[in-house]
Every structure is written in C-alpha cells, then in structure tokens.
C-alpha positions in Angstrom: -6.2 16.5 -0.8 -4.4 14.6 2.2 -6.8 12.0 4.1 -6.1 9.3 6.7 -6.6 5.7 5.6 -10.1 5.6 7.4 -11.5 8.4 5.2 -10.1 6.9 2.0 -10.9 3.3 2.6 -14.6 4.0 4.0 -15.5 5.3 0.7 -13.8 2.5 -1.4 -15.4 -0.2 0.8 -18.9 1.3 0.5 -18.4 1.8 -3.4 -16.8 -1.7 -3.9 -13.4 -0.7 -5.6 -10.0 -0.9 -4.0 -7.2 1.8 -3.7 -3.6 1.1 -4.9 -0.6 1.7 -2.5 2.4 2.7 -4.4 5.9 2.5 -2.6 8.0 5.5 -3.3 11.6 6.3 -2.3 12.6 9.3 -4.8 11.1 12.0 -6.7 11.0 10.2 -10.0 8.8 7.3 -8.5 6.6 9.8 -6.7 6.1 11.6 -10.0 5.0 8.4 -11.8 2.5 7.6 -9.0 1.1 10.8 -8.4 0.9 12.0 -11.9 -0.7 9.1 -13.1 -3.2 8.9 -10.4 -4.2 12.5 -11.2 -4.4 11.6 -14.9 -6.8 8.8 -13.8 -8.8 10.7 -11.4 -8.0 8.1 -8.9 -7.6 8.0 -5.3 -4.3 6.6 -4.1 -1.9 5.8 -1.3 1.7 6.8 -1.4 3.4 3.9 0.8 6.8 4.2 2.4 8.7 1.4 4.1 11.1 2.2 6.9 14.1 1.7 4.8 12.7 4.3 2.0 11.8 6.9 4.7 15.4 6.5 5.9 16.8 6.7 2.5 14.9 9.6 1.3 15.4 11.6 4.6 12.7 13.7 6.5 12.9 16.7 4.3 11.8 14.8 1.3 8.6 14.0 2.9 7.9 17.7 3.6 7.7 18.0 -0.3 5.7 15.0 -0.8 3.1 16.4 1.6 2.9 19.8 -0.1 2.6 17.9 -3.4 -0.3 15.7 -2.5 -2.0 18.3 -0.3 -2.2 20.4 -3.2 -3.7 17.8 -5.4 -7.3 17.5 -6.3 -7.1 13.8 -5.9 -7.3 12.2 -2.6 -4.0 10.7 -1.3 -2.8 9.1 2.1 0.7 9.1 3.1 1.3 5.7 4.7 4.2 3.9 6.5 4.5 0.6 5.2 5.6 -2.4 7.4 6.5 0.0 10.5 8.9 -2.2 12.5 8.6 -0.6 15.7 7.3 2.2 17.5 10.1 4.6 16.9 9.5 4.3 13.2 5.9 4.9 13.8 6.7 8.2 15.7 9.0 9.3 12.9 6.2 8.7 10.5 3.8 10.8 12.7 6.6 13.5 13.3 7.0 13.7 9.3 3.4 14.3 8.7 2.3 10.7 7.7 -1.5 10.3 7.7 -1.5 6.6 8.3 0.9 3.9 9.5 1.2 0.1 9.5 2.7 -1.7 12.4 3.9 -5.2 11.3 4.0 -7.6 14.4 3.1 -10.6 12.1 6.2 -12.5 12.8 6.1 -12.1 16.5 3.8 -14.0 19.0 0.1 -13.2 19.2 0.7 -11.5 22.5 3.5 -9.3 21.1 1.5 -8.6 18.2 -1.5 -7.7 19.9 0.7 -5.4 22.3 2.5 -3.5 19.8 -0.6 -2.9 17.5 -2.8 -1.8 20.4 0.1 0.7 21.6 0.4 2.0 18.0 -3.6 2.5 17.9 -3.6 4.4 21.1 -0.5 6.6 20.1 -1.7 7.2 16.6 -5.4 8.0 17.1 -4.5 11.0 19.2 -3.0 12.5 16.0 -5.8 11.4 13.7 -3.5 8.9 12.1 -5.0 5.6 11.3 -3.5 2.3 11.7 -3.2 -0.9 9.6 -2.0 -4.1 11.5 -1.0 -7.6 10.1 -2.1 -11.0 10.9 -0.9 -13.9 9.1 2.3 -13.6 6.8 2.9 -12.5 3.3 5.3 -14.7 1.4 8.7 -13.7 0.1 10.1 -14.1 -3.4 13.3 -12.4 -3.0 15.0 -9.7 -5.2 15.7 -12.1 -8.1 13.2 -13.8 -10.3 14.6 -17.2 -10.0 14.8 -17.2 -6.0 12.2 -19.7 -4.6 9.1 -18.6 -3.1 8.9 -19.0 0.8 5.3 -19.4 1.6 3.3 -17.2 4.0 0.9 -18.2 6.7 -2.7 -18.0 5.9 -4.8 -15.6 8.4 -7.5 -17.6 10.4 -10.8 -15.8 10.3 -11.4 -16.4 14.0 -8.0 -14.7 14.9 -8.8 -11.8 12.6 -12.1 -11.2 14.5 -10.3 -11.4 17.8 -7.5 -9.4 16.7 -9.4 -6.4 15.4 -11.4 -6.5 18.5 -8.4 -6.6 21.0 -6.3 -3.8 19.2 -8.8 -1.4 17.9 -6.7 -1.5 14.3 -8.5 0.6 11.5 -7.4 -1.6 8.6 -6.0 -5.4 8.5 -3.6 -6.9 6.2 -4.4 -10.6 5.8 -2.4 -13.6 4.4 -4.3 -15.3 1.6 -1.6 -16.5 -0.5 0.3 -13.6 -2.1 3.9 -12.8 -1.9 6.3 -9.8 -2.0 8.3 -9.2 -4.9 8.2 -10.8 -8.4 7.1 -14.5 -8.4 9.8 -16.9 -9.8 8.9 -18.3 -13.4 8.1 -21.8 -11.8 5.4 -20.5 -9.2 1.7 -19.9 -10.0 0.3 -17.7 -7.1 -3.3 -18.6 -5.9 -5.1 -16.1 -4.0 -7.4 -17.7 -1.3 -10.7 -16.2 -1.8 -12.4 -18.7 0.1 -10.3 -17.5 3.0 -11.1 -14.0 2.1 -14.8 -14.7 2.1 -14.6 -16.4 5.9 -12.7 -13.2 7.1 -15.1 -10.8 5.6 -17.8 -12.5 7.3 -16.5 -11.8 10.7 -14.5 -8.5 10.3 -15.9 -5.1 9.5 -12.6 -3.3 9.1 -11.3 -2.7 5.2 -8.9 -5.5 4.2 -5.6 -5.0 2.6 -3.8 -7.1 0.1 0.0 -7.1 0.6 2.1 -8.6 -2.4 0.1 -7.4 -5.0 2.5 -7.2 -7.7 3.0 -10.1 -10.2 -0.3 -11.8 -9.4 -2.7 -12.8 -12.2 -5.1 -9.9 -13.0 -8.0 -12.1 -12.8 -7.3 -13.1 -9.2 -6.6 -9.6 -8.2 -10.0 -8.5 -9.9 -11.6 -11.3 -8.1 -10.1 -10.4 -4.7 -11.2 -6.6 -5.3 -14.8 -7.7 -6.4 -15.0 -9.9 -3.1 -14.0 -7.2 -0.7 -10.3 -6.1 -0.5 -10.1 -2.5 -0.2 -6.2 -1.6 -0.5 -3.7 -3.6 -2.9 0.0 -2.9 -2.2 2.1 -2.3 -5.3 5.8 -1.9 -5.5 7.9 -4.3 -7.5 5.6 -4.1 -10.7 5.8 -0.6 -11.4 9.5 -0.3 -10.1 10.5 -3.3 -12.1 9.1 -1.3 -15.3 10.9 1.7 -14.4 14.4 0.3 -14.0 13.9 -2.0 -17.1 13.4 1.0 -18.9 16.3 2.8 -17.4 18.7 -0.2 -18.2 17.4 -0.1 -21.7 18.1 3.8 -22.0 21.5 3.6 -20.5 22.4 0.6 -22.8 21.7 2.9 -25.9 22.9 6.0 -24.4 25.7 6.5 -22.1 24.5 9.9 -21.1 24.5 11.2 -17.7 21.6 13.8 -17.8 18.6 13.0 -15.5 16.3 14.8 -18.0 17.4 12.2 -20.7 17.2 9.2 -18.7 14.1 9.5 -16.6 11.2 10.9 -18.5 11.0 7.3 -20.6 11.2 5.5 -17.2 8.5 7.6 -15.7 6.1 6.8 -18.6 6.8 3.1 -18.4 6.1 3.1 -14.6 2.9 5.2 -15.5 1.6 2.6 -17.8 1.6 0.0 -15.1 0.0 2.4 -12.6 -2.7 3.2 -14.8 -3.2 -0.6 -15.5 -3.4 -1.3 -11.7 -6.0 1.6 -11.1 -8.2 0.2 -14.0 -7.8 -3.4 -12.2 -8.9 -2.1 -9.0 -11.7 0.0 -10.3 -10.6 3.3 -8.9 -10.2 5.2 -11.9 -12.6 8.1 -11.7 -13.6 7.5 -8.2 -11.7 10.8 -6.9 -14.9 12.5 -7.4 -16.5 10.6 -4.6 -14.3 12.3 -2.0 -15.1 16.1 -3.0 -16.2 18.2 -0.2 -14.7 15.9 2.5 -13.1 17.5 5.5 -9.6 15.7 6.1 -9.5 16.7 9.7 -12.9 15.3 11.1 -11.8 13.5 14.2 -14.8 11.4 14.2 -13.5 9.6 11.2 -11.2 7.5 13.7 
C-alpha cells in the first residue's frame, strides 16, 4: 500500500508511535527493509537520498513502487535530503509519494523560499513535503572521525517556518548526527527542546540521524512526540559487516551465497528499530485507507 507522508504520520501521531525511514539504494537493502516490515506488520518509509536515486536509476524505482504498492503494509516512497527543485521533480516523475527539501544550510530567506516552492509544486501531485530547520550533525563515514555538531532548532523559528512554508512535516535539530558516532562521543537528544517545539508546532516532527543513538533516548523522543525516525547507517553497517565476514570465509562470487546472510543481519536491526519505535503491528490501523484522498494534504 502506497501512501503519502501526511497519511502515514497522521495515524502515527494520533496513536503515539513513530515510523522508521530506511534508506535504500539496491534490491538487497530494499528486501531487508520491506520484508522485515511486512513480517512485523509495521508501516515504514523507503527513503532515498539524491545520490542513491542517481545510483539506482529511474527504472529501479518502478520496481520499488510495484513492490510496495502490492504490499499489505503501508509504505511511503520518500526523497531524503532533496537538494534542489530538479531532484524533487525527478522524484515526482519517478512516482515518489513524499519528498524532503533540505535548505537548512541556506539563509532563512532561501530555506523558506525553496521549501515554499517545493510545497506548491508537490501538493499539486498529492505529494507531501518535509522541510528542515536547524541542522543535523555529521559523524563522517569512519567511526573515528570527529563529530561536527549540528545547530539546535529554535521553537519560535519552527513555528514561523511551518506557517510561512506550509510544510507537512518538519525535521528538527535536537542533538543527533548522521552516521555512526565516534567512540569518544556520547550523543544526547535534547528532549527539552523537542517539548518546546511540540508546544508551538502541530505538524509531525522528524528525527534525522537516528542511527547509533542510545535506545533509551530514541524511545523517549518517540514517547515525547517524534513521528518519524531516519535509519540508514545502523542497518547498512550490519549488512556490510556480515558481507565482509562471508567474503573473508568464502571467496565465492555468487550473490545467492553472499547476500542472504547479509539481508538477515540487516533485518535484525530493522526489527529492533520497529520495536523501539512502537510500530510493530500498527499496519492494521491503516487498513481501508484511500491513498488518493486529496484532502489529506
């Protein structure tokens, strides 16, 4: 079942759970996320970064759409960190039901302008839009690289941003970072800032950089009111760690021998995240929903 983000997160927000957004760029990662969410009867978001979109090519997303539309579990196909209107247009062309436009590193005026333009374009196609205010930190590709701190979202700015742009969901900076945290860094999600934002913003809130954070902090953020949690590094790390192990023990070249164990390792992480978000078994809440009701936007 394909839904847009408004439809998916309205139910999550009302019922106090969060939905996992799992980044994919090939068939094996897609299989890991989709099959485990089906096994968990958990709604989910298939997230795609512009670099992943370019790598997999447009035809691949035709397959992805067919796969998730025919599932009993509700899915959103979502562009993650769209960098310009061209990448947003490409996602709409490819059938995505949700996009994120990330102007968080731009000035306030430029962020508002590109987000508002994206909303105006996407709503014509019943595609929902996620914006970002504040920034998410970066840990880099290697565990030992130093964390570069993000910028916390100011509640008063969040309220004004939602009003001026008409955005459907908002990614907020509350202390997380993309990637796997260095061993000398202890992440701290600022629940106090999250509460302040929730006091003035009605749209569902998104937590980027969900990987590698302590489970208790993620659980508290979801309990407090986060509706969507982005996961990429954690389950990809498990996938490729297993791949290195299999290749070290067997120099074979057959995907049928390499990938099953990797997919199983990734599925374990996806299942754990679904339990942490409280989304296991929640797919039944969406049964009977019409995915093309224009008034959902």
